[in-house]
C-alpha positions as CSV (number, residue, x, y, z in Angstrom):
1,M,135.1,84.3,167.6
2,Y,135.1,86.0,171.0
3,N,135.3,89.8,171.4
4,L,137.9,90.7,173.9
5,D,138.5,94.2,172.4
6,G,139.6,96.6,175.1
7,K,140.2,93.9,177.7
8,V,143.5,93.6,179.6
9,A,144.8,90.1,180.5
10,L,147.6,88.8,182.7
11,V,148.8,85.3,182.0
12,T,151.3,83.7,184.3
13,G,153.8,81.0,183.3
14,A,153.8,82.1,179.7
15,G,157.5,81.9,178.7
16,G,157.7,78.4,177.2
17,K,157.7,78.0,173.4
18,N,155.3,75.1,173.5
19,G,153.6,75.9,176.7
20,I,149.9,76.4,177.7
21,G,150.7,80.0,178.9
22,R,152.0,81.1,175.5
23,A,149.1,79.5,173.7
24,I,146.6,81.3,176.0
25,A,148.3,84.6,175.9
26,T,148.5,84.7,172.1
27,R,144.9,83.4,171.8
28,L,143.6,86.2,174.1
29,A,145.5,88.7,172.0
30,K,144.0,87.2,168.8
31,E,140.6,87.9,170.3
32,G,141.5,91.5,170.9
33,A,143.0,91.7,174.4
34,D,146.1,93.5,175.5
35,V,148.3,91.1,177.5
36,A,150.9,91.1,180.2
37,V,152.9,87.8,180.2
38,N,154.8,86.5,183.2
39,D,157.2,83.8,184.1
40,I,159.8,83.3,186.9
41,T,162.6,84.1,184.4
42,E,162.5,85.6,180.9
43,H,163.4,82.2,179.4
44,P,162.4,79.4,181.7
45,Y,163.4,76.6,179.3
46,V,166.7,78.1,178.1
47,A,168.5,74.8,178.3
48,D,165.9,73.1,176.0
49,Q,165.3,75.9,173.4
50,T,168.1,77.7,171.7
51,D,165.9,79.2,169.0
52,W,163.4,80.7,171.5
53,Q,163.9,83.8,173.7
54,G,161.0,83.3,176.1
55,L,158.8,86.2,177.2
56,P,160.3,88.7,174.8
57,D,159.3,86.5,171.9
58,V,155.7,86.2,173.3
59,V,155.6,90.0,173.6
60,R,156.7,90.3,170.0
61,E,154.1,87.8,168.8
62,I,151.3,89.7,170.5
63,E,152.5,93.1,169.2
64,A,152.6,91.7,165.7
65,M,148.9,91.1,166.1
66,G,148.4,94.8,166.7
67,R,147.9,94.4,170.5
68,R,149.8,95.9,173.3
69,A,152.0,93.6,175.5
70,I,154.5,93.7,178.3
71,S,156.5,91.0,180.1
72,V,156.8,90.9,183.9
73,V,159.3,88.6,185.5
74,A,158.1,87.5,188.9
75,D,157.9,84.5,191.3
76,V,154.2,83.9,191.8
77,S,154.8,82.4,195.2
78,D,156.3,85.7,196.5
79,A,153.6,88.1,197.7
80,K,155.7,91.2,197.1
81,Q,156.6,90.3,193.6
82,V,153.0,89.3,192.8
83,A,151.8,92.7,194.0
84,E,154.3,94.5,192.0
85,M,153.5,92.4,188.9
86,V,149.7,93.2,189.1
87,D,150.4,96.9,189.9
88,K,152.7,97.1,186.9
89,T,150.0,95.6,184.7
90,V,147.4,98.0,185.9
91,T,149.8,101.0,185.7
92,H,150.8,100.2,182.1
93,F,147.4,99.4,180.7
94,G,145.2,101.4,183.1
95,K,143.3,98.4,184.4
96,I,143.1,94.6,184.5
97,D,140.1,92.5,183.3
98,I,141.4,88.9,183.0
99,L,143.8,86.8,185.1
100,V,144.9,83.4,184.0
101,N,146.8,81.5,186.7
102,N,148.9,79.1,184.6
103,A,152.3,79.1,186.4
104,G,153.2,75.8,187.9
105,T,156.2,73.7,189.1
106,K,158.2,71.6,186.7
107,A,158.0,67.8,187.5
108,D,161.0,66.8,189.5
109,K,161.7,64.7,192.6
110,D,158.1,65.2,193.7
111,R,156.9,62.4,191.3
112,V,157.6,59.6,193.7
113,L,155.7,57.4,196.1
114,V,154.4,59.2,199.2
115,V,156.7,57.2,201.4
116,D,159.7,58.6,199.5
117,L,158.3,62.2,199.1
118,T,160.4,64.8,201.0
119,E,158.8,67.6,202.8
120,A,160.8,70.1,200.8
121,D,159.5,68.7,197.5
122,W,155.9,68.7,198.9
123,D,156.3,72.3,200.0
124,R,157.8,73.4,196.6
125,V,154.8,72.1,194.7
126,Q,152.2,73.6,197.0
127,R,154.1,76.9,197.2
128,V,153.8,77.5,193.5
129,N,150.7,75.6,192.4
130,V,148.5,76.7,195.3
131,K,150.0,79.7,197.0
132,G,150.8,81.2,193.6
133,V,147.2,80.9,192.5
134,F,146.0,82.4,195.8
135,L,148.4,85.4,195.7
136,C,147.8,86.3,192.1
137,S,144.0,85.9,192.5
138,Q,144.0,88.0,195.7
139,A,146.1,90.8,194.2
140,T,144.0,90.9,191.0
141,A,140.7,90.5,192.8
142,R,141.4,93.7,194.8
143,H,141.8,95.6,191.6
144,L,138.7,94.0,190.0
145,V,136.5,94.9,193.0
146,K,137.9,98.4,193.1
147,Q,137.3,98.9,189.3
148,G,133.7,97.7,189.7
149,T,133.4,96.5,186.0
150,G,133.5,92.8,186.6
151,G,136.2,90.5,185.3
152,K,137.4,86.9,184.8
153,I,139.8,84.7,186.8
154,I,140.8,81.4,185.1
155,N,142.8,78.9,187.1
156,I,144.7,76.0,185.4
157,S,144.1,72.9,187.4
158,S,144.4,69.4,185.9
159,I,142.5,66.1,185.5
160,T,144.7,65.0,188.4
161,G,142.8,67.6,190.4
162,K,139.8,65.4,190.0
163,Q,141.4,62.0,190.3
164,G,144.7,61.1,191.9
165,S,147.2,58.5,190.9
166,A,150.4,57.0,192.2
167,R,153.5,59.2,192.3
168,Y,151.4,62.3,191.7
169,A,150.4,63.0,195.4
170,A,152.0,66.4,195.8
171,Y,150.9,67.6,192.3
172,S,147.4,66.1,192.6
173,A,146.8,67.6,196.0
174,S,147.8,71.0,194.7
175,K,145.4,70.7,191.7
176,F,142.5,69.5,193.9
177,A,143.2,72.6,196.0
178,V,143.0,74.8,193.0
179,I,139.5,73.6,192.3
180,G,138.4,74.1,195.8
181,F,139.9,77.6,195.8
182,T,138.2,78.3,192.5
183,Q,134.8,77.4,194.0
184,S,135.3,79.5,197.1
185,L,136.5,82.6,195.2
186,A,133.7,82.2,192.7
187,H,131.2,82.6,195.6
188,E,133.1,85.6,197.0
189,L,133.5,87.5,193.7
190,A,130.1,86.8,192.2
191,P,128.5,89.9,193.7
192,Y,131.1,92.0,191.9
193,G,130.4,90.4,188.5
194,V,133.7,88.5,188.5
195,N,133.6,84.9,187.1
196,V,136.1,82.4,188.5
197,N,136.6,79.1,186.7
198,A,139.2,76.4,186.4
199,I,140.4,74.4,183.4
200,C,141.5,70.8,184.0
201,P,143.6,69.5,181.1
202,S,145.0,66.1,180.6
203,L,148.6,65.7,179.6
204,V,149.5,68.6,177.2
205,D,152.3,68.3,174.7
206,T,154.6,70.9,176.2
207,E,158.2,71.2,177.4
208,R,157.0,69.6,180.7
209,V,156.5,66.2,179.0
210,G,160.2,65.8,178.9
211,H,160.5,66.6,182.6
212,L,157.7,64.2,183.5
213,A,159.2,61.5,181.4
214,A,162.6,61.9,183.1
215,A,161.0,61.7,186.5
216,L,158.8,58.7,185.8
217,M,160.4,56.6,183.0
218,P,163.2,54.0,183.4
219,E,166.6,55.7,183.8
220,N,168.3,53.3,181.3
221,L,166.4,55.0,178.4
222,S,167.7,58.1,176.6
223,P,165.8,61.3,177.2
224,D,164.2,61.0,173.7
225,E,163.2,57.4,174.4
226,Q,161.8,58.4,177.8
227,R,159.7,61.1,176.3
228,A,158.4,58.8,173.5
229,E,157.5,56.0,175.8
230,F,155.8,58.3,178.3
231,A,153.9,60.2,175.6
232,G,152.9,57.0,173.9
233,R,151.4,55.6,177.0
234,A,149.4,58.7,177.7
235,E,148.2,59.0,174.1
236,A,146.9,55.4,174.2
237,S,144.5,56.3,177.0
238,V,142.9,59.2,175.0
239,P,139.8,58.3,173.0
240,L,140.4,61.1,170.6
241,G,143.8,59.6,169.8
242,R,146.3,62.3,170.6
243,L,147.7,64.3,173.4
244,A,146.2,67.7,174.2
245,E,147.9,70.7,172.7
246,G,148.3,74.2,174.2
247,E,145.8,75.5,171.8
248,D,143.1,73.1,173.1
249,V,143.4,74.7,176.5
250,A,143.7,78.2,175.0
251,K,140.3,77.8,173.2
252,M,138.6,77.0,176.5
253,A,140.4,79.9,178.2
254,A,139.3,82.3,175.5
255,F,135.7,81.2,175.9
256,L,135.8,81.5,179.7
257,A,137.4,85.0,179.3
258,S,134.6,86.1,177.0
259,D,131.0,87.4,177.6
260,E,129.8,84.0,176.2
261,A,130.7,82.5,179.6
262,A,129.0,85.3,181.6
263,Y,126.7,82.9,183.4
264,L,129.4,80.3,184.2
265,T,131.3,80.4,187.5
266,G,132.9,78.0,189.9
267,L,133.4,75.3,187.2
268,A,136.3,72.9,186.7
269,V,136.1,72.2,183.0
270,T,137.8,69.1,181.8
271,V,139.8,69.4,178.5
272,A,141.0,65.8,178.1
273,G,140.0,64.3,174.7
274,G,137.7,61.9,176.5
275,S,140.3,60.4,178.8
276,M,138.3,61.8,181.7
277,M,134.6,62.6,181.1
278,Y,133.6,64.7,184.2
């Protein structure tokens, strides 16, 4: 549908079997892009997935499509590691055209009331979700400006970046920040032909649902019961009748990465099945 032939993309947070990152990386490859995939470890969900090898499996999938791919393990909140990741991508492929900032923190002890939220948990969320987007965008933008051929930066925010809710203060604040950062960077990079947009998904049916459920559902339930209860409540609020899937987000990412979105920048596009309509 979209012609990304000859383009090079870097997708962070792409090691999960059911994750948004993997869905985006493989969709961009399907559209013709060569892809560098990143995560903080080769297999970020090793305890949950014994039949999945993480980043190496994503690389194999992309190569099976006839595209080139590499994996780069790096912590997106570490400036040195980010610089090395982007440099490795450019060195391997000769350039970079598309960055998708998808990496984010797993739900943990940050999903509590503000009065119970620790400074350490607040900082952990902001370090990855905000600082990580800043560092990866900065490092990539420097190459895009130098290359002088335009490009695309796509940041994964959330519907909680448009409307906060109880127990999501740290996460919601980080995702609001991503939208503000997206708008500012869109202004700065527009003269260089670089489009910067954000995608704001509702709850996506990934490995993270289990972590969210464990943090928010009653402790007397089993992990499977927690997940089912949490997912059921979320699904009931969606007019289209189901949770989002990684491919729903990947479709929007492919569009924003393509020339079809050449006149769009600074947007925060909601992908939520009608559960949020702005």
